[in-house]
Structures are given as C-alpha cells and as structure tokens.
FIKE-643176 format. One record per residue: residue in one letter; z, x, y of N, C-alpha, C, O in turn. Coordinates in steps of 0.2 Angstrom, whole numbers, plus 5000, padded with zeros to 4 digits. Layout:
# FIKE-643176
aZXYZXYZXYZXY...
END
This chain:
# FIKE-643176
m500050044994500050005000500050045006500350105006n499750025011499650055018500350055021500650005021r500650115023501250115026501350075032501950045034a500750055036500850015041500949945039501249905043m500849925033501049855030501749845029502049795028a502149905028502849895027503249855032503149865038g503649805030503949765035503549705037503849665041s502949695034502549635036502949575033503249575028i502849525037503149455034502649405035502349395040a502649355030502249305030502649245027503049245023h502449185030502749125028502249075024501749075026f502449045019502049005015502448935013503048945011p502148875014502548815012502548815004502048825001m503048795002503148784994503648734993504248744994n503448674990503848624988504348604994504948594993a504048595000504448575006504948625008505348615013a504948685005505348735007504948795010504448805007r505248835014504848885017505048945013505648955011v504548985011504749045007504549105011503949105014r504949155012504749215016504549275011504949285006v503949305012503749365008503849425012503549435018v504349465010504449525014504149585010504349595004v503649625013503349675010503749745012503749755018y503949785007504249845009504149895003504149874997a504049955005503950015000503550004994503750014989g502949964995502549954990502649894985502349894980a503149854987503349804983503449744987503549744993a503349684984503449624988504049584985504149584978s504549564989505049524986505049454990504949444996i505149404986505149334988505849314989506249304985i505949294996506649274997506549195000506249185005a506849154996506749084998507249065004507749105004a507149025008507549005013508248985011508749005014f508348955005508948935003509248984997509848984995g508849034995508949084990509149054983509348994983t509049094978509249074971509549124968509549184970e509949114963510349164959509849214957510049274957e509349194954508849244951508649294956508549354955m508449274962508249314968508849364970508749424971r509449334970510049384971510149434966510249494968v510049414960510049464954509549514955509649574954d508949494956508349544957508549594963508449654963l508749564969508949604974509549654972509549714974q510049624969510649664966510349724962510549784963h509849714958509549764954509249824958509349884957e508949804963508649844968509149884971509049954972v509649854974510149894978510549934973510649994975v510749914967511049964962510650024960510850074960a509950014959509550064958509450114964509450174963m509450084970509450134976510150174976510150234978l510750134975511350174975511350234970511550284972d511150214964511050264959510650324961510850384960r510050314964509650364966509950404972509950464972v510150374977510350404983510950444982511050504985l511450414978512050444977512050494971512550524969e511450504968511350544962511950534957512250574955l511950464955512450444950512250454943512550444938h511550474942511350494935511450434930511650454924g511250374932511250324928511950284928511950224925r512450314931513150274931513050214935513450164933g512650204939512550144943512350084939512450034941r511950104934511750044930512250004927512149944925t512850024927513449984925513749944930514149904929y513549954936513849914942513649844942513049824941v514149804943514049734944514249714951514449754955r514249644952514349624959515049644962515049654968d515549644958516249654960516449724960516949744961t515949774958516049844957516249874964515849864969p516849894965517049924972516649994973516550034968l516450004979516150054981516550104986516750154983l516550084992516850134997517650144995518050094994g517850204994518450224992518550234984519050264982d518050204980518150214973517550254970517650274965v517050264973516450304971516450364975516350364981p516650424972516750484975516150504979516250544984e515550494977514950514980514850474986514350504990l515150424987515050384993515450404999515950375001d515350465002515650485008515250465014514750435014s515550495020515250475026514450495027514050455030m514350555024513650575024513250525020512650515022a513450505014513050465010512950395013512450365012v513450375016513450305020512850315025512450265025a512850365029512250375033511550375030511150345032t511550415024510950415021510750345018510150325018l511250315015511150245012510850195018510350155017i511150195024510950155029510150165031509750125031g509950235031509250255032508850225027508250205028t509050235021508650215015508550145014508050115013i509150105016509050035016508550015021508149965020e508550035027508150025032507350035030506949995031e507250095027506650115025506350075019505850045019q506750065014506550025008506449955010505949925007f506849925014506849845015506449825021506349765022g506349875025505949865031506249825037505949785040f506849845038507249815044507649865047507749925044v507849855053508349905057509049875057509149815058i509549925056510249905056510549935062510549995063d510749885066511149905073511849925071512149895066d512149975075512749995074513349935073513749945069g513249885077513749835077513649785072514049745071e513149795067513049745062513349765055513449735051i513649825055513849855049514549895050514649925055d514949885045515549925045515749935038515349925033g516349965037516549985030516549925025516449935019s516749865028516749805023516049795020515949765015t515449815023514849805020514749845014514449825009f515149905014515049945008515649935003515849984999a516049885004516649875000516449864992516849894988t515949824991515749814984515049814984514649804989v514749814978514049804977513849734980513349724983g514249684978514049614981514049614989513649574991s514549644992514549644999513949675002513649655007l513649734999513049765001512449725000512049725004v512449694994511849644992511849594997511349575000d512449564999512449505003512149525010511849485013f512349585012512149615019511349615019511049595023v511149655014510349655013510049595013509549585016q510349545009509949475009510049445015509549415017s510549445019510549415026510049445030509749415034k509949515030509549545035508749525033508349515037l508649515026507949495024507849425026507249405027a508349385026508249315027508249295035507949245037a508449345039508449335046507749335049507649325055
END
C-alpha cells in the first residue's frame, strides 16, 4: 500500500449502521459505530502483537489477556518503552495522540490500552 494512504478513512452504509474503514500500515480494520466483541478481540490481538514486538517479549505477549496488568508489572515497559509504544501506536493505527489524551492509566492493562486505541479509531 502507498504510504500516503495510511490513515485514510471511508464511510459505508451497512444495515442502517455506519461502518468506518480505517486503513493503516498496509491493513484495513473495520470498526463499526457501535463496535462488536469480535472487532475488539481482533484489535486486542493487534495491540498484544505490537506490545510483544516493541517490548521484545519474545512471544510472552501471546499469553496476555484483557486483564493482564502492564505498567508496573511488565519490566520491559519503562518510560522509554512507553514513548516508543506511543509512536508505534500512532504510526500503526494512523492517528495522533496529544499529550493530554494519555496518562499512566492508559497503560494499566491490556484492556485499557485496547480501549484507548478503539476510542481513537472510532473518533
């Protein structure tokens, strides 16, 4: 995919609900206006894979579930890793994170991080 397409957004009517297609990093993710559990699970899988890659967890991240604590519990998640993750999230999902939008609670658990990403994608 052309890098200029990253972050492109299109809306399509579908069963009286609007569906947003967000194109990022060579993949498309469909986020429904009301969201579904299946979409949340797919997004969680992407976020966990990103955590595993960025934090160099060597596969340990594959065991992470929604309630898995992150900040303070994963030794690899220090302040430098948080900064790297923020940049990676922006690049991978095609949005900008302002300083006032994010704090330590965003990285409290896998679920809180997934919820943050989902809210940004739905905005």
